[in-house]
N, C-alpha and C positions, 0 to 999 in steps of 0.2 A: 479461359483464365478463371482462377479462383478469386473469390472476393472476401476480404476480412475487414475488420474495423474496430473501433472503440466507441462505447457509449458512455456518456456522463454529461455533466452540466455544472459549470462551464468546462471547456476543453482547451482554452487558450494556453494553459500551462503544460499541456501534454506533449511529450517527446515521442510517444509511441508510434505515431504515424510516420514521422521521419525515420525512426529506428527500423521499422519493418520495411518501409519503402527502400531504404538503403540496402537492407539485407536481401530483399528480393532482386534488386539490380545486381548486387555483388555475386549472388549465388545463381543468377540466371533463372529465377523462379517465375513462372508465368502467373502472377498474382498481383493484386493491388490491395491497398489499405486506406481506409477513409475514416475521418472523424465524423461521428454522428452525435451532435449536441441535442439531446432530447429534453424538452421542457418537462416531460413526465414519461413514466414507463408505459403509459397507454399507447404511446407511439411505437413501442418496441416490435410487436408482431408485424406491423406493416413495414417497418424498417427492414426486418429480416427477409420478408418475402419479396418486397420490391427490389431489393438489392441482391437477392440470391446469395446471402451470406453463408459461408462455410464455417465461420467462427468469429467471435469478437471478444475483445477485452472489456472489462467493466471498471470504471473508476467512480470517484465520489460524484454524487451522493447515493449511488445505486448498488453498492456491493452487498448490502443486506436486502434491500428492497426488491432486487431482481429474483430472489429465490422462489417466490410463489409463481413466477412465470416459467419455471423450469419443469421439464418432465422427469428429470432425474438429477441427482447431485451426489458426487462421489463422497466417500465416508470422511475424508479429511475436511473438505469444505463444509460438510454437514456439522462436524464437530467444531470447527472454527465459527460457523454461523455467518459466513461471508463468502462471496464468490467474486473472482476477478477474471475468470476465463469461462467462456461458453462455447461448446462445440455444437454446430448445427448440422443435422443429417436429415435430408429429405426422405420420407418414407412413403411416397406415392400420393398421400392425401394431405400431409402437413409436415412442417419441420419438427423434428424431435430435438429438444435442447437438453444438453447435459452440462452441469456446472462443476467447476473445479476451483481450487485456490492454489495459486503459485506464489502469492505474496510472501508466504511464510518461508518458502525456499529462498527467495531473494533476500529477505531479512536475515535469515540464518547464515547465508554466505557472506553477508555484509559484516556481521558482528563477530563471526568466528576468529578472523585474524586480529581482532582488537582486544580479545580477552585471553586470559591465561587459564588453561585447563586445571591448574593446581589451586586457583583462587576461588573463593566463594563470593558470588555477587548477589546483590538485590537490585531490582529495577523499579523505576517510576515510569509509568506509561501515561503520557499526557494526551487525554482524549478517550472517548469510549465508543468510537464507531468501528466500521469494518476493518480499517487498517490496524487499529489496536488489537482486534481479535486475532489477526494473523501474526502480529508481532508477539503477542502473549503466547500463542501456540508454539512459535519457534523457540522462545525463551524457556518454555516448559520442557521442550525436547532437549534443551541443553542443561536442564536441571537448575534454572535460575528462577527465583521467586519474583513475582511481579505485584506491584500495587498500582491500581488504576487511579488516576487523578481526573476528576470530571467536574464540570459546573453543576451537574446533577448529582446531589448527595446520595441518591439511591443507587448510583452506578460506581461509586468509589469515594475516596476522600476528596474533599474540595480544595481548591487552590489556596484558600486561606489557612489550611492545615499544614502547608509546606514551611515549617519552621526549621531552625538550625538542626535539631535532632533528626527530623525526617530526611532532610537533604544529606546529612552526613552518613546516615545508615544506608543510603541507596547510591551505589557507585555508578550505576547506569541510569541515564535519563534519556528517554526516547519521545520525540514529539510525533504523535500520531494524528495531530489535528491539521487542518489546511491553513492555519495561521502562518502568514509569511509567504505564502505561495504567490507566484506571479498572477495578476499584476499588483496584488496587495502586499508588496515587499516591505512596507514599513510597519507591519504588524507582527506580533510574536506572543507566545504563551505568557500569561501573567504569573511568572514565578520569581522568587527572590534571587536574582542573578548574583548578587553580592555574596551569597553563600556557596556558590559554585567554586570548586578548587581544582588543583592539579590531580586530585584523586579520582576525578569524575571522567567517565567516558560518555560523550553526549552525541546522540544520533538523531538526525532529522529525516523523516521518511519523504520529505519534499526534496525534489531535485532541480526545481526551477523556481528561484535562482539557485546557483551552485552553493552560495553561502547565504543562508537566510539570516535575518536579524537575530533569531534565536541562536544559531550557531556562532555568529559573530560575538554576541554578548558572552557566551560561554567560553569561547576561545580567548577572549580578553582576560578571563579569570584564570586562564591556564589549563582548561580542560582539553582533553583530546577529542576532536570533533570529526564527524563523518556525515556526508549527505546521503540522499536516497538514490544517487545515480547508479551505483552497483546493484542496489535492490531492484531498480527498474530493469536493468539489463538482464539480471539473472532470472527474474520472474518472466520476462518476455521470451527468453530462450526456452524456459520450461513450458510456457504456453505454446510455443511453436512445435515443440515435440508432441503436445497433446493434439493440436490441430492436424498433425500429419498421421496420427494413429488410425 
């Protein structure tokens, strides 16, 4: 039996374990998938060796922090600066770890049906972590300009800068923060929701709950909304192809 899993902290929100377990049963694959909630990445080497992992997914808050633990990282993940998939290969003395990013694939397949190829879009990316990096990469591939919104003024414009002009000039708004993720369902990014309109397409990278408070508030303003469920599914399928290579 081959062993896979996901690392992060916390993992109560994650559907990855159920997704892969169901897939293994459906496809009659002799493998299992386990959640590994690590208090720090200092526990990663032991987690890999003790559980004989063939590969694992990476979620918040380790998508950027895991990179120094890798032996190799593919060009796309290197350019994005974040990794959500790691393949583990035993080379007689130690595990050799190679990092990849499939989040951008998941996001690109999520947004493509929502936009028109003939229209020019600009996007606001809420948050400045690893999820944002993958989203920005996917948008760049689609020719869409992005503006990062962060609490840290060194990483983008601040939330206080989101006035009527800025909101109207950006038709796409993507939440790349963990705000609103289960079990903290009553939180959401601090944006001026009253400025959201029918012209906006709003995406939340969160998939649990299905409709976050962020999406609910935007939908109430008439915006077209989408959650991160398809992003999860598509990035997981891409990750499985990597694990099988």
